[in-house]
N, C-alpha and C positions, 0 to 999 in steps of 0.2 A: 881542312876539311871537307873545302868545297870538292875540292880534286876527286876526293875520296865519293861526295856526292856526286859529282860530274860521269867518273869509271866507275861504280855502280852500277849505273841507269840501265834497259837492256839492251844488250847489240851496242855496246858504244868501243867496250878494250874491241870487242867481233871488227870492225869497220878499223876503227885503227889497229890491229893485225894485221888485214888486207891490203889497207895501203903499206906494209913494210915494207913490199917489193918497191914501185913504184905507183904513179898518181894511177889510180880507176874512177872512172864513171861513174855513174847511177845505174847507172844499169848493167853494165860489170857487178856491182857490190849487191845490188842486189841478187846474180845470177849468182854469186859470192858467199853469200848469206841468206839459205834456202828457208821461208817461213820469216822472211822480214818483208814486211809491209812498205809501199815505199813512203805511205804518209809518214811510219817510226824513221823512216833512213832519212831522209827533210829536214824532221826532226834532228836524228842528232848530229848530221854535220852543220845544220848552221850553229849546236851547242858548240861541238868541237872548234867549228871556224872560230867563233865569239872568245872562243878561250885563249884560242892562236893554236893551236897542236894539227888542224891542218888548215889549208887554206885553197881555194877553188885554181886551177887554172885552166889552159886553154885545152887540156890535154885530160880533165878531170880533178878530183880529187888528191891532195897528195900530202906525206907527211910535213908540216912546217921545224925548224929546226932544234925548237922546245917539244914535239913531236916526236922526232927520231931521237933523241934527250930519251924521251919518257918510253919509247923504244928498247933504246938499250938496257935501261932499269929495268925491265920484267923480263928481260932473258931469263934472269936466273929463275925466275918465278916459272916458267915455261919450261925447263931442263928440268927443279924442282915437278912437272905437274908430269911429265913424263918419266920419271922413275916412278912415282906416286900408280901410277898409271898399270907399270907394266910389275907392281907388285897387287893390286887390286886385280892381275889378270892373274895370279902366278896365284893366290890363294882363293879364288877362284874353281880353279884347278885340280885343287890337294881334294883328292877324296875327304868329306866326315866320314867323322866318328860314328857309330850307332851304339 
């Protein structure tokens, strides 16, 4: 359950998502996560680092081996979310009966 508590915290999954392509600095993460405050970013980075999911490097923050494995585990959820969003869009386009 500790993992669900960590990933359920606001912005945690988004930060991990942004790091999937490689290391990013704090400024780049803030720019990619519109609405994220710097204090919350640094709090999440500390939590994710202490959990062994990300690490700090000379290039910024990056996924560890465990973080990469988590990303792989989340891919099916991403695929499902894309399908769900497409169906929602189709439902919104259907005329409603009156």
